[in-house]
Structures are given as structure tokens and as C-alpha cells.
PDB file of N, CA, C, O and CB in Angstrom:
ATOM      1  N   MET A   1       0.905  -1.284  -0.086  1.00  0.00           N
ATOM      2  CA  MET A   1       0.049   0.066  -0.165  1.00  0.00           C
ATOM      3  C   MET A   1       0.782   1.342   0.095  1.00  0.00           C
ATOM      4  O   MET A   1       1.552   1.489   1.044  1.00  0.00           O
ATOM      5  CB  MET A   1      -1.097   0.047   0.863  1.00  0.00           C
ATOM      6  N   ASN A   2       0.543   2.134  -0.674  1.00  0.00           N
ATOM      7  CA  ASN A   2       1.053   3.521  -0.800  1.00  0.00           C
ATOM      8  C   ASN A   2       0.739   4.364   0.425  1.00  0.00           C
ATOM      9  O   ASN A   2      -0.266   4.177   1.110  1.00  0.00           O
ATOM     10  CB  ASN A   2       0.459   4.195  -2.037  1.00  0.00           C
ATOM     11  N   VAL A   3       1.737   5.390   0.691  1.00  0.00           N
ATOM     12  CA  VAL A   3       1.448   6.215   1.886  1.00  0.00           C
ATOM     13  C   VAL A   3       0.420   7.387   1.298  1.00  0.00           C
ATOM     14  O   VAL A   3       0.628   8.033   0.270  1.00  0.00           O
ATOM     15  CB  VAL A   3       2.938   6.865   2.585  1.00  0.00           C
ATOM     16  N   ALA A   4      -0.557   7.498   2.042  1.00  0.00           N
ATOM     17  CA  ALA A   4      -1.637   8.431   1.476  1.00  0.00           C
ATOM     18  C   ALA A   4      -1.451   9.510   2.508  1.00  0.00           C
ATOM     19  O   ALA A   4      -0.900   9.342   3.597  1.00  0.00           O
ATOM     20  CB  ALA A   4      -3.267   7.790   1.377  1.00  0.00           C
ATOM     21  N   ARG A   5      -2.011  10.734   2.020  1.00  0.00           N
ATOM     22  CA  ARG A   5      -1.818  11.891   3.003  1.00  0.00           C
ATOM     23  C   ARG A   5      -3.287  12.036   3.393  1.00  0.00           C
ATOM     24  O   ARG A   5      -4.252  11.792   2.668  1.00  0.00           O
ATOM     25  CB  ARG A   5      -1.093  13.355   2.345  1.00  0.00           C
ATOM     26  N   PHE A   6      -3.304  12.530   4.820  1.00  0.00           N
ATOM     27  CA  PHE A   6      -4.589  12.675   5.300  1.00  0.00           C
ATOM     28  C   PHE A   6      -4.424  14.035   6.069  1.00  0.00           C
ATOM     29  O   PHE A   6      -3.416  14.213   6.753  1.00  0.00           O
ATOM     30  CB  PHE A   6      -5.094  11.400   6.190  1.00  0.00           C
ATOM     31  N   LEU A   7      -5.408  15.008   5.966  1.00  0.00           N
ATOM     32  CA  LEU A   7      -5.660  16.287   6.567  1.00  0.00           C
ATOM     33  C   LEU A   7      -6.561  15.969   7.952  1.00  0.00           C
ATOM     34  O   LEU A   7      -7.708  15.520   7.950  1.00  0.00           O
ATOM     35  CB  LEU A   7      -6.460  17.298   5.441  1.00  0.00           C
ATOM     36  N   LEU A   8      -5.855  16.270   8.990  1.00  0.00           N
ATOM     37  CA  LEU A   8      -6.540  16.069  10.163  1.00  0.00           C
ATOM     38  C   LEU A   8      -7.622  17.500  10.267  1.00  0.00           C
ATOM     39  O   LEU A   8      -7.557  18.525   9.588  1.00  0.00           O
ATOM     40  CB  LEU A   8      -5.353  15.878  11.470  1.00  0.00           C
ATOM     41  N   ARG A   9      -8.481  17.195  11.223  1.00  0.00           N
ATOM     42  CA  ARG A   9      -9.558  18.333  11.310  1.00  0.00           C
ATOM     43  C   ARG A   9      -8.923  19.741  12.108  1.00  0.00           C
ATOM     44  O   ARG A   9      -9.602  20.768  12.150  1.00  0.00           O
ATOM     45  CB  ARG A   9     -10.971  17.686  12.232  1.00  0.00           C
ATOM     46  N   ASP A  10      -7.832  19.685  12.604  1.00  0.00           N
ATOM     47  CA  ASP A  10      -7.161  20.725  13.111  1.00  0.00           C
ATOM     48  C   ASP A  10      -6.120  21.357  12.070  1.00  0.00           C
ATOM     49  O   ASP A  10      -5.392  22.296  12.391  1.00  0.00           O
ATOM     50  CB  ASP A  10      -6.525  20.260  14.346  1.00  0.00           C
ATOM     51  N   GLY A  11      -6.105  20.818  10.900  1.00  0.00           N
ATOM     52  CA  GLY A  11      -5.274  21.314   9.938  1.00  0.00           C
ATOM     53  C   GLY A  11      -3.822  20.617   9.679  1.00  0.00           C
ATOM     54  O   GLY A  11      -3.109  20.881   8.710  1.00  0.00           O
ATOM     55  N   ASN A  12      -3.534  19.774  10.608  1.00  0.00           N
ATOM     56  CA  ASN A  12      -2.307  18.982  10.444  1.00  0.00           C
ATOM     57  C   ASN A  12      -2.293  17.941   9.583  1.00  0.00           C
ATOM     58  O   ASN A  12      -3.219  17.139   9.711  1.00  0.00           O
ATOM     59  CB  ASN A  12      -1.915  18.481  11.554  1.00  0.00           C
ATOM     60  N   LYS A  13      -1.367  17.706   8.608  1.00  0.00           N
ATOM     61  CA  LYS A  13      -1.185  16.779   7.630  1.00  0.00           C
ATOM     62  C   LYS A  13      -0.447  15.566   8.255  1.00  0.00           C
ATOM     63  O   LYS A  13       0.516  15.731   9.005  1.00  0.00           O
ATOM     64  CB  LYS A  13      -0.452  17.395   6.464  1.00  0.00           C
ATOM     65  N   VAL A  14      -1.038  14.064   7.848  1.00  0.00           N
ATOM     66  CA  VAL A  14      -0.378  12.979   8.340  1.00  0.00           C
ATOM     67  C   VAL A  14      -0.318  12.121   7.055  1.00  0.00           C
ATOM     68  O   VAL A  14      -1.332  11.936   6.382  1.00  0.00           O
ATOM     69  CB  VAL A  14      -1.094  12.315   9.606  1.00  0.00           C
ATOM     70  N   GLY A  15       0.815  11.629   6.742  1.00  0.00           N
ATOM     71  CA  GLY A  15       1.206  10.690   5.791  1.00  0.00           C
ATOM     72  C   GLY A  15       1.059   9.093   6.518  1.00  0.00           C
ATOM     73  O   GLY A  15       1.671   8.751   7.530  1.00  0.00           O
ATOM     74  N   ALA A  16       0.294   8.405   5.901  1.00  0.00           N
ATOM     75  CA  ALA A  16       0.030   6.897   6.483  1.00  0.00           C
ATOM     76  C   ALA A  16      -0.307   5.735   5.515  1.00  0.00           C
ATOM     77  O   ALA A  16      -0.930   5.933   4.472  1.00  0.00           O
ATOM     78  CB  ALA A  16      -1.184   6.931   7.454  1.00  0.00           C
ATOM     79  N   GLU A  17       0.020   4.828   5.804  1.00  0.00           N
ATOM     80  CA  GLU A  17      -0.458   3.471   4.756  1.00  0.00           C
ATOM     81  C   GLU A  17      -1.989   3.016   5.384  1.00  0.00           C
ATOM     82  O   GLU A  17      -2.339   1.953   5.895  1.00  0.00           O
ATOM     83  CB  GLU A  17       0.873   1.836   4.906  1.00  0.00           C
ATOM     84  N   VAL A  18      -2.604   4.039   5.173  1.00  0.00           N
ATOM     85  CA  VAL A  18      -3.992   3.801   5.618  1.00  0.00           C
ATOM     86  C   VAL A  18      -4.796   4.204   4.377  1.00  0.00           C
ATOM     87  O   VAL A  18      -4.628   5.246   3.744  1.00  0.00           O
ATOM     88  CB  VAL A  18      -4.413   4.660   6.980  1.00  0.00           C
ATOM     89  N   SER A  19      -5.920   3.000   4.043  1.00  0.00           N
ATOM     90  CA  SER A  19      -6.831   3.427   3.061  1.00  0.00           C
ATOM     91  C   SER A  19      -7.989   4.546   3.380  1.00  0.00           C
ATOM     92  O   SER A  19      -8.550   4.545   4.476  1.00  0.00           O
ATOM     93  CB  SER A  19      -7.442   2.233   2.636  1.00  0.00           C
ATOM     94  N   PRO A  20      -8.291   5.430   2.434  1.00  0.00           N
ATOM     95  CA  PRO A  20      -9.242   6.134   2.640  1.00  0.00           C
ATOM     96  C   PRO A  20     -10.688   5.588   2.674  1.00  0.00           C
ATOM     97  O   PRO A  20     -11.692   6.092   3.177  1.00  0.00           O
ATOM     98  CB  PRO A  20      -9.079   6.984   1.843  1.00  0.00           C
ATOM     99  N   GLU A  21     -10.534   4.460   2.025  1.00  0.00           N
ATOM    100  CA  GLU A  21     -11.834   3.623   1.943  1.00  0.00           C
ATOM    101  C   GLU A  21     -12.709   3.186   3.115  1.00  0.00           C
ATOM    102  O   GLU A  21     -12.302   2.337   3.908  1.00  0.00           O
ATOM    103  CB  GLU A  21     -11.507   2.454   1.359  1.00  0.00           C
ATOM    104  N   GLY A  22     -13.886   3.749   3.228  1.00  0.00           N
ATOM    105  CA  GLY A  22     -14.712   3.619   4.437  1.00  0.00           C
ATOM    106  C   GLY A  22     -14.558   4.390   5.137  1.00  0.00           C
ATOM    107  O   GLY A  22     -15.178   4.184   6.180  1.00  0.00           O
ATOM    108  N   LEU A  23     -13.727   5.698   5.116  1.00  0.00           N
ATOM    109  CA  LEU A  23     -13.559   6.966   6.051  1.00  0.00           C
ATOM    110  C   LEU A  23     -14.409   8.065   5.311  1.00  0.00           C
ATOM    111  O   LEU A  23     -14.431   8.059   4.081  1.00  0.00           O
ATOM    112  CB  LEU A  23     -11.859   7.483   6.246  1.00  0.00           C
ATOM    113  N   GLU A  24     -15.033   8.907   5.949  1.00  0.00           N
ATOM    114  CA  GLU A  24     -15.694  10.047   5.536  1.00  0.00           C
ATOM    115  C   GLU A  24     -14.587  11.119   5.411  1.00  0.00           C
ATOM    116  O   GLU A  24     -14.082  11.761   6.332  1.00  0.00           O
ATOM    117  CB  GLU A  24     -16.843  10.430   6.518  1.00  0.00           C
ATOM    118  N   VAL A  25     -14.276  11.195   3.931  1.00  0.00           N
ATOM    119  CA  VAL A  25     -13.135  12.103   3.395  1.00  0.00           C
ATOM    120  C   VAL A  25     -13.622  12.977   2.358  1.00  0.00           C
ATOM    121  O   VAL A  25     -14.478  12.588   1.564  1.00  0.00           O
ATOM    122  CB  VAL A  25     -11.947  11.303   2.812  1.00  0.00           C
ATOM    123  N   PHE A  26     -13.124  14.145   2.315  1.00  0.00           N
ATOM    124  CA  PHE A  26     -13.186  14.923   1.169  1.00  0.00           C
ATOM    125  C   PHE A  26     -11.838  14.992   0.471  1.00  0.00           C
ATOM    126  O   PHE A  26     -10.908  15.542   1.061  1.00  0.00           O
ATOM    127  CB  PHE A  26     -13.680  16.254   1.510  1.00  0.00           C
ATOM    128  N   THR A  27     -11.665  14.487  -0.712  1.00  0.00           N
ATOM    129  CA  THR A  27     -10.175  14.398  -1.164  1.00  0.00           C
ATOM    130  C   THR A  27     -10.200  15.448  -2.496  1.00  0.00           C
ATOM    131  O   THR A  27     -11.017  15.625  -3.400  1.00  0.00           O
ATOM    132  CB  THR A  27      -9.660  12.617  -1.611  1.00  0.00           C
ATOM    133  N   TYR A  28      -9.020  15.994  -2.190  1.00  0.00           N
ATOM    134  CA  TYR A  28      -8.619  17.113  -3.479  1.00  0.00           C
ATOM    135  C   TYR A  28      -7.222  17.058  -3.736  1.00  0.00           C
ATOM    136  O   TYR A  28      -6.465  16.508  -2.935  1.00  0.00           O
ATOM    137  CB  TYR A  28      -8.938  18.767  -3.147  1.00  0.00           C
ATOM    138  N   ALA A  29      -6.830  17.567  -4.756  1.00  0.00           N
ATOM    139  CA  ALA A  29      -5.494  17.803  -5.056  1.00  0.00           C
ATOM    140  C   ALA A  29      -4.685  18.848  -4.676  1.00  0.00           C
ATOM    141  O   ALA A  29      -5.072  19.885  -5.215  1.00  0.00           O
ATOM    142  CB  ALA A  29      -5.408  17.810  -6.134  1.00  0.00           C
ATOM    143  N   ASP A  30      -3.497  19.050  -3.808  1.00  0.00           N
ATOM    144  CA  ASP A  30      -2.804  20.183  -3.578  1.00  0.00           C
ATOM    145  C   ASP A  30      -2.107  20.612  -4.766  1.00  0.00           C
ATOM    146  O   ASP A  30      -2.200  19.995  -5.827  1.00  0.00           O
ATOM    147  CB  ASP A  30      -1.944  20.021  -2.519  1.00  0.00           C
ATOM    148  N   LEU A  31      -1.422  21.640  -4.620  1.00  0.00           N
ATOM    149  CA  LEU A  31      -0.867  22.587  -5.508  1.00  0.00           C
ATOM    150  C   LEU A  31       0.449  21.654  -6.387  1.00  0.00           C
ATOM    151  O   LEU A  31       0.871  21.938  -7.508  1.00  0.00           O
ATOM    152  CB  LEU A  31      -0.295  24.028  -4.509  1.00  0.00           C
ATOM    153  N   LYS A  32       0.840  20.686  -5.654  1.00  0.00           N
ATOM    154  CA  LYS A  32       1.843  19.592  -6.536  1.00  0.00           C
ATOM    155  C   LYS A  32       1.296  18.495  -7.018  1.00  0.00           C
ATOM    156  O   LYS A  32       1.999  17.535  -7.335  1.00  0.00           O
ATOM    157  CB  LYS A  32       2.965  19.002  -5.786  1.00  0.00           C
ATOM    158  N   GLY A  33      -0.323  18.488  -7.163  1.00  0.00           N
ATOM    159  CA  GLY A  33      -1.027  17.426  -7.643  1.00  0.00           C
ATOM    160  C   GLY A  33      -1.234  16.120  -6.647  1.00  0.00           C
ATOM    161  O   GLY A  33      -1.823  15.106  -7.022  1.00  0.00           O
ATOM    162  N   GLN A  34      -0.772  16.256  -5.566  1.00  0.00           N
ATOM    163  CA  GLN A  34      -0.916  15.141  -4.394  1.00  0.00           C
ATOM    164  C   GLN A  34      -2.259  15.187  -4.044  1.00  0.00           C
ATOM    165  O   GLN A  34      -2.877  16.242  -3.901  1.00  0.00           O
ATOM    166  CB  GLN A  34      -0.013  15.371  -3.042  1.00  0.00           C
ATOM    167  N   GLU A  35      -2.799  13.917  -3.882  1.00  0.00           N
ATOM    168  CA  GLU A  35      -4.196  13.589  -3.401  1.00  0.00           C
ATOM    169  C   GLU A  35      -3.873  14.118  -1.797  1.00  0.00           C
ATOM    170  O   GLU A  35      -2.746  14.092  -1.305  1.00  0.00           O
ATOM    171  CB  GLU A  35      -4.710  11.721  -3.627  1.00  0.00           C
ATOM    172  N   ILE A  36      -4.858  14.504  -1.234  1.00  0.00           N
ATOM    173  CA  ILE A  36      -5.069  14.913   0.225  1.00  0.00           C
ATOM    174  C   ILE A  36      -6.518  14.264   0.379  1.00  0.00           C
ATOM    175  O   ILE A  36      -7.355  14.328  -0.521  1.00  0.00           O
ATOM    176  CB  ILE A  36      -4.994  16.709   0.544  1.00  0.00           C
ATOM    177  N   HIS A  37      -6.760  13.564   1.737  1.00  0.00           N
ATOM    178  CA  HIS A  37      -7.722  13.046   2.075  1.00  0.00           C
ATOM    179  C   HIS A  37      -8.369  13.904   3.345  1.00  0.00           C
ATOM    180  O   HIS A  37      -8.032  13.420   4.426  1.00  0.00           O
ATOM    181  CB  HIS A  37      -7.367  11.705   2.257  1.00  0.00           C
ATOM    182  N   ALA A  38      -9.162  14.989   3.438  1.00  0.00           N
ATOM    183  CA  ALA A  38      -9.405  15.704   4.484  1.00  0.00           C
ATOM    184  C   ALA A  38     -10.581  14.629   5.143  1.00  0.00           C
ATOM    185  O   ALA A  38     -11.566  14.105   4.622  1.00  0.00           O
ATOM    186  CB  ALA A  38      -9.837  17.316   4.079  1.00  0.00           C
ATOM    187  N   LEU A  39     -10.044  14.553   6.457  1.00  0.00           N
ATOM    188  CA  LEU A  39     -11.315  13.800   7.483  1.00  0.00           C
ATOM    189  C   LEU A  39     -12.436  14.561   7.750  1.00  0.00           C
ATOM    190  O   LEU A  39     -12.347  15.609   8.390  1.00  0.00           O
ATOM    191  CB  LEU A  39     -10.858  13.434   8.977  1.00  0.00           C
ATOM    192  N   ALA A  40     -13.448  14.152   7.336  1.00  0.00           N
ATOM    193  CA  ALA A  40     -14.631  15.312   7.304  1.00  0.00           C
ATOM    194  C   ALA A  40     -15.456  15.241   8.652  1.00  0.00           C
ATOM    195  O   ALA A  40     -16.155  16.198   8.982  1.00  0.00           O
ATOM    196  CB  ALA A  40     -15.768  15.065   5.950  1.00  0.00           C
ATOM    197  N   THR A  41     -15.368  14.067   9.453  1.00  0.00           N
ATOM    198  CA  THR A  41     -15.927  14.126  10.731  1.00  0.00           C
ATOM    199  C   THR A  41     -15.133  13.530  11.869  1.00  0.00           C
ATOM    200  O   THR A  41     -14.140  12.811  11.759  1.00  0.00           O
ATOM    201  CB  THR A  41     -17.158  13.521  10.676  1.00  0.00           C
ATOM    202  N   VAL A  42     -15.703  13.925  12.942  1.00  0.00           N
ATOM    203  CA  VAL A  42     -14.988  13.197  14.394  1.00  0.00           C
ATOM    204  C   VAL A  42     -14.879  11.916  14.328  1.00  0.00           C
ATOM    205  O   VAL A  42     -13.800  11.398  14.616  1.00  0.00           O
ATOM    206  CB  VAL A  42     -15.752  13.355  15.742  1.00  0.00           C
ATOM    207  N   LYS A  43     -15.942  11.163  13.947  1.00  0.00           N
ATOM    208  CA  LYS A  43     -15.966   9.832  13.646  1.00  0.00           C
ATOM    209  C   LYS A  43     -14.815   9.244  12.721  1.00  0.00           C
ATOM    210  O   LYS A  43     -14.151   8.257  13.038  1.00  0.00           O
ATOM    211  CB  LYS A  43     -17.215   9.609  13.075  1.00  0.00           C
ATOM    212  N   ALA A  44     -14.662   9.919  11.609  1.00  0.00           N
ATOM    213  CA  ALA A  44     -13.804   9.410  10.573  1.00  0.00           C
ATOM    214  C   ALA A  44     -12.594   9.710  11.145  1.00  0.00           C
ATOM    215  O   ALA A  44     -11.841   8.737  11.093  1.00  0.00           O
ATOM    216  CB  ALA A  44     -13.983   9.976   9.166  1.00  0.00           C
ATOM    217  N   GLU A  45     -12.038  10.813  11.748  1.00  0.00           N
ATOM    218  CA  GLU A  45     -10.827  11.206  12.280  1.00  0.00           C
ATOM    219  C   GLU A  45     -10.453   9.926  13.330  1.00  0.00           C
ATOM    220  O   GLU A  45      -9.463   9.222  13.128  1.00  0.00           O
ATOM    221  CB  GLU A  45     -10.979  12.745  13.004  1.00  0.00           C
ATOM    222  N   ARG A  46     -11.259   9.740  14.336  1.00  0.00           N
ATOM    223  CA  ARG A  46     -11.011   8.918  15.370  1.00  0.00           C
ATOM    224  C   ARG A  46     -10.701   7.309  14.696  1.00  0.00           C
ATOM    225  O   ARG A  46      -9.738   6.633  15.058  1.00  0.00           O
ATOM    226  CB  ARG A  46     -12.331   9.036  16.405  1.00  0.00           C
ATOM    227  N   ALA A  47     -11.594   6.906  13.775  1.00  0.00           N
ATOM    228  CA  ALA A  47     -11.327   5.615  13.148  1.00  0.00           C
ATOM    229  C   ALA A  47      -9.685   5.713  12.325  1.00  0.00           C
ATOM    230  O   ALA A  47      -8.872   4.790  12.264  1.00  0.00           O
ATOM    231  CB  ALA A  47     -12.718   5.300  11.985  1.00  0.00           C
ATOM    232  N   PHE A  48      -9.549   6.892  11.840  1.00  0.00           N
ATOM    233  CA  PHE A  48      -8.155   7.082  11.190  1.00  0.00           C
ATOM    234  C   PHE A  48      -7.092   6.904  12.147  1.00  0.00           C
ATOM    235  O   PHE A  48      -6.123   6.158  12.012  1.00  0.00           O
ATOM    236  CB  PHE A  48      -7.977   8.467  10.566  1.00  0.00           C
ATOM    237  N   LEU A  49      -7.343   7.617  13.081  1.00  0.00           N
ATOM    238  CA  LEU A  49      -6.331   7.608  14.169  1.00  0.00           C
ATOM    239  C   LEU A  49      -5.892   6.215  14.688  1.00  0.00           C
ATOM    240  O   LEU A  49      -4.727   5.820  14.741  1.00  0.00           O
ATOM    241  CB  LEU A  49      -6.874   8.383  15.326  1.00  0.00           C
ATOM    242  N   LYS A  50      -6.986   5.539  15.058  1.00  0.00           N
ATOM    243  CA  LYS A  50      -6.874   4.130  15.658  1.00  0.00           C
ATOM    244  C   LYS A  50      -5.948   3.268  14.580  1.00  0.00           C
ATOM    245  O   LYS A  50      -5.389   2.255  15.000  1.00  0.00           O
ATOM    246  CB  LYS A  50      -8.498   3.401  15.878  1.00  0.00           C
ATOM    247  N   GLN A  51      -5.775   3.682  13.133  1.00  0.00           N
ATOM    248  CA  GLN A  51      -5.118   2.828  12.440  1.00  0.00           C
ATOM    249  C   GLN A  51      -3.717   3.084  12.194  1.00  0.00           C
ATOM    250  O   GLN A  51      -3.032   2.302  11.535  1.00  0.00           O
ATOM    251  CB  GLN A  51      -5.729   2.676  11.384  1.00  0.00           C
ATOM    252  N   VAL A  52      -3.205   4.294  12.767  1.00  0.00           N
ATOM    253  CA  VAL A  52      -1.838   5.146  12.525  1.00  0.00           C
ATOM    254  C   VAL A  52      -1.195   4.777  13.618  1.00  0.00           C
ATOM    255  O   VAL A  52      -1.691   4.991  14.724  1.00  0.00           O
ATOM    256  CB  VAL A  52      -1.900   6.791  12.411  1.00  0.00           C
ATOM    257  N   PRO A  53       0.092   4.123  13.455  1.00  0.00           N
ATOM    258  CA  PRO A  53       1.203   3.935  14.516  1.00  0.00           C
ATOM    259  C   PRO A  53       1.442   5.510  15.172  1.00  0.00           C
ATOM    260  O   PRO A  53       1.576   6.555  14.535  1.00  0.00           O
ATOM    261  CB  PRO A  53       2.750   3.253  13.718  1.00  0.00           C
ATOM    262  N   SER A  54       1.448   5.349  16.435  1.00  0.00           N
ATOM    263  CA  SER A  54       1.447   6.657  16.922  1.00  0.00           C
ATOM    264  C   SER A  54       2.539   7.415  16.845  1.00  0.00           C
ATOM    265  O   SER A  54       2.439   8.627  17.035  1.00  0.00           O
ATOM    266  CB  SER A  54       1.131   6.680  18.074  1.00  0.00           C
ATOM    267  N   LYS A  55       3.777   6.816  16.548  1.00  0.00           N
ATOM    268  CA  LYS A  55       4.974   7.737  16.292  1.00  0.00           C
ATOM    269  C   LYS A  55       5.005   8.419  15.052  1.00  0.00           C
ATOM    270  O   LYS A  55       6.009   9.055  14.730  1.00  0.00           O
ATOM    271  CB  LYS A  55       6.201   7.030  16.357  1.00  0.00           C
ATOM    272  N   LEU A  56       3.809   8.339  14.179  1.00  0.00           N
ATOM    273  CA  LEU A  56       3.404   9.266  12.915  1.00  0.00           C
ATOM    274  C   LEU A  56       2.515  10.501  13.247  1.00  0.00           C
ATOM    275  O   LEU A  56       2.320  11.446  12.484  1.00  0.00           O
ATOM    276  CB  LEU A  56       2.567   8.392  11.829  1.00  0.00           C
ATOM    277  N   LEU A  57       2.035  10.361  14.427  1.00  0.00           N
ATOM    278  CA  LEU A  57       1.142  11.372  14.835  1.00  0.00           C
ATOM    279  C   LEU A  57       1.729  12.516  15.401  1.00  0.00           C
ATOM    280  O   LEU A  57       2.768  12.265  16.011  1.00  0.00           O
ATOM    281  CB  LEU A  57       0.255  10.893  15.702  1.00  0.00           C
ATOM    282  N   PRO A  58       1.342  13.833  15.387  1.00  0.00           N
ATOM    283  CA  PRO A  58       1.666  15.114  16.029  1.00  0.00           C
ATOM    284  C   PRO A  58       1.720  14.582  17.834  1.00  0.00           C
ATOM    285  O   PRO A  58       0.968  13.796  18.409  1.00  0.00           O
ATOM    286  CB  PRO A  58       0.275  16.450  15.558  1.00  0.00           C
ATOM    287  N   LEU A  59       2.565  15.136  18.224  1.00  0.00           N
ATOM    288  CA  LEU A  59       2.723  14.839  19.846  1.00  0.00           C
ATOM    289  C   LEU A  59       1.496  15.366  20.751  1.00  0.00           C
ATOM    290  O   LEU A  59       1.300  14.898  21.872  1.00  0.00           O
ATOM    291  CB  LEU A  59       4.131  15.628  20.443  1.00  0.00           C
ATOM    292  N   TYR A  60       0.761  16.278  20.242  1.00  0.00           N
ATOM    293  CA  TYR A  60      -0.501  16.630  21.014  1.00  0.00           C
ATOM    294  C   TYR A  60      -1.377  15.507  20.840  1.00  0.00           C
ATOM    295  O   TYR A  60      -1.988  15.123  21.838  1.00  0.00           O
ATOM    296  CB  TYR A  60      -1.215  17.959  20.540  1.00  0.00           C
ATOM    297  N   VAL A  61      -1.541  14.928  19.779  1.00  0.00           N
ATOM    298  CA  VAL A  61      -2.335  13.923  19.316  1.00  0.00           C
ATOM    299  C   VAL A  61      -2.130  12.806  20.353  1.00  0.00           C
ATOM    300  O   VAL A  61      -3.070  12.430  21.054  1.00  0.00           O
ATOM    301  CB  VAL A  61      -1.988  13.532  17.856  1.00  0.00           C
ATOM    302  N   ARG A  62      -0.889  12.272  20.450  1.00  0.00           N
ATOM    303  CA  ARG A  62      -0.498  11.052  21.069  1.00  0.00           C
ATOM    304  C   ARG A  62      -0.749  11.667  22.611  1.00  0.00           C
ATOM    305  O   ARG A  62      -1.321  10.818  23.295  1.00  0.00           O
ATOM    306  CB  ARG A  62       1.178  10.468  20.625  1.00  0.00           C
ATOM    307  N   MET A  63      -0.508  12.781  23.273  1.00  0.00           N
ATOM    308  CA  MET A  63      -1.060  12.963  24.412  1.00  0.00           C
ATOM    309  C   MET A  63      -2.279  13.060  24.842  1.00  0.00           C
ATOM    310  O   MET A  63      -2.596  12.984  26.030  1.00  0.00           O
ATOM    311  CB  MET A  63      -0.697  13.684  24.729  1.00  0.00           C
ATOM    312  N   ASP A  64      -3.100  13.246  23.836  1.00  0.00           N
ATOM    313  CA  ASP A  64      -4.653  13.330  24.004  1.00  0.00           C
ATOM    314  C   ASP A  64      -5.141  11.710  24.032  1.00  0.00           C
ATOM    315  O   ASP A  64      -5.933  11.326  24.893  1.00  0.00           O
ATOM    316  CB  ASP A  64      -5.432  14.276  22.596  1.00  0.00           C
ATOM    317  N   GLN A  65      -4.647  10.892  23.111  1.00  0.00           N
ATOM    318  CA  GLN A  65      -4.571   9.641  23.307  1.00  0.00           C
ATOM    319  C   GLN A  65      -4.367   8.911  24.568  1.00  0.00           C
ATOM    320  O   GLN A  65      -5.164   8.140  25.102  1.00  0.00           O
ATOM    321  CB  GLN A  65      -3.803   9.358  22.620  1.00  0.00           C
ATOM    322  N   ALA A  66      -3.235   9.243  24.960  1.00  0.00           N
ATOM    323  CA  ALA A  66      -2.732   8.663  26.331  1.00  0.00           C
ATOM    324  C   ALA A  66      -3.799   9.223  27.786  1.00  0.00           C
ATOM    325  O   ALA A  66      -4.023   8.503  28.759  1.00  0.00           O
ATOM    326  CB  ALA A  66      -0.930   9.311  26.519  1.00  0.00           C
ATOM    327  N   LEU A  67      -4.261  10.447  27.634  1.00  0.00           N
ATOM    328  CA  LEU A  67      -5.017  11.016  28.464  1.00  0.00           C
ATOM    329  C   LEU A  67      -6.171  10.299  28.483  1.00  0.00           C
ATOM    330  O   LEU A  67      -6.575   9.897  29.574  1.00  0.00           O
ATOM    331  CB  LEU A  67      -5.176  12.275  28.226  1.00  0.00           C
ATOM    332  N   ALA A  68      -6.925  10.003  27.259  1.00  0.00           N
ATOM    333  CA  ALA A  68      -8.169   9.330  26.985  1.00  0.00           C
ATOM    334  C   ALA A  68      -8.144   8.006  27.607  1.00  0.00           C
ATOM    335  O   ALA A  68      -9.046   7.704  28.389  1.00  0.00           O
ATOM    336  CB  ALA A  68      -8.434   9.218  25.523  1.00  0.00           C
ATOM    337  N   LYS A  69      -7.116   7.113  27.315  1.00  0.00           N
ATOM    338  CA  LYS A  69      -6.815   5.793  27.804  1.00  0.00           C
ATOM    339  C   LYS A  69      -6.786   6.055  29.643  1.00  0.00           C
ATOM    340  O   LYS A  69      -7.555   5.420  30.364  1.00  0.00           O
ATOM    341  CB  LYS A  69      -5.170   5.217  27.020  1.00  0.00           C
ATOM    342  N   THR A  70      -5.899   6.956  30.144  1.00  0.00           N
ATOM    343  CA  THR A  70      -6.063   7.212  31.661  1.00  0.00           C
ATOM    344  C   THR A  70      -7.334   7.191  32.387  1.00  0.00           C
ATOM    345  O   THR A  70      -7.739   6.366  33.206  1.00  0.00           O
ATOM    346  CB  THR A  70      -5.597   8.422  31.938  1.00  0.00           C
ATOM    347  N   VAL A  71      -8.021   8.511  31.822  1.00  0.00           N
ATOM    348  CA  VAL A  71      -9.478   8.474  32.279  1.00  0.00           C
ATOM    349  C   VAL A  71     -10.541   7.427  31.701  1.00  0.00           C
ATOM    350  O   VAL A  71     -11.721   7.533  32.038  1.00  0.00           O
ATOM    351  CB  VAL A  71     -10.022   9.793  31.985  1.00  0.00           C
ATOM    352  N   GLY A  72     -10.234   6.686  31.064  1.00  0.00           N
ATOM    353  CA  GLY A  72     -11.391   5.654  30.503  1.00  0.00           C
ATOM    354  C   GLY A  72     -12.316   5.856  29.444  1.00  0.00           C
ATOM    355  O   GLY A  72     -13.314   5.166  29.234  1.00  0.00           O
ATOM    356  N   ARG A  73     -11.875   6.986  28.690  1.00  0.00           N
ATOM    357  CA  ARG A  73     -12.749   7.396  27.472  1.00  0.00           C
ATOM    358  C   ARG A  73     -11.942   6.727  26.113  1.00  0.00           C
ATOM    359  O   ARG A  73     -10.714   6.667  26.045  1.00  0.00           O
ATOM    360  CB  ARG A  73     -12.882   9.256  27.368  1.00  0.00           C
ATOM    361  N   SER A  74     -12.729   6.311  25.209  1.00  0.00           N
ATOM    362  CA  SER A  74     -12.190   5.923  23.949  1.00  0.00           C
ATOM    363  C   SER A  74     -12.459   6.684  22.966  1.00  0.00           C
ATOM    364  O   SER A  74     -12.030   6.418  21.843  1.00  0.00           O
ATOM    365  CB  SER A  74     -12.520   4.785  23.587  1.00  0.00           C
TER     366      SER A  74
END
């Protein structure tokens, strides 16, 4: 699988070997002609983040995930 580029709802871009199939995304081409998959909903973003290795995520996302596990929310 190729690395796809995703746009998180906060504006950060993440490259990951995750298929956009089944996720609610809006796909567009950037100025370089690369496809970007903008995650359209909170549900789609959560589903995406569950599939991405944490080392590829921005630090604040990893910290939020760790806090969620600590306080028992998913």
C-alpha cells in the first residue's frame, strides 16, 4: 500500500499507509498534484487515528490519546 496523505480536522497533515476507503473524507489535489484526504467528521478522524502508528502522529494527538486511556474514554 502507498502512503496516503490525510488532513486532520485541526489542519495538520499526516502521511500513513491507511486506505481512505470507508472513511468520511473529502479528497482534493494540492498544488503539487498530490491527493489529500481531508477527514470530514470526528468519527472518521477517530477511525483513522486508530489505524495509524502513534510515532507518525503529532505530539499533542499522542498526548490526548494517552489521557483518554488514563481516564477511561475511547
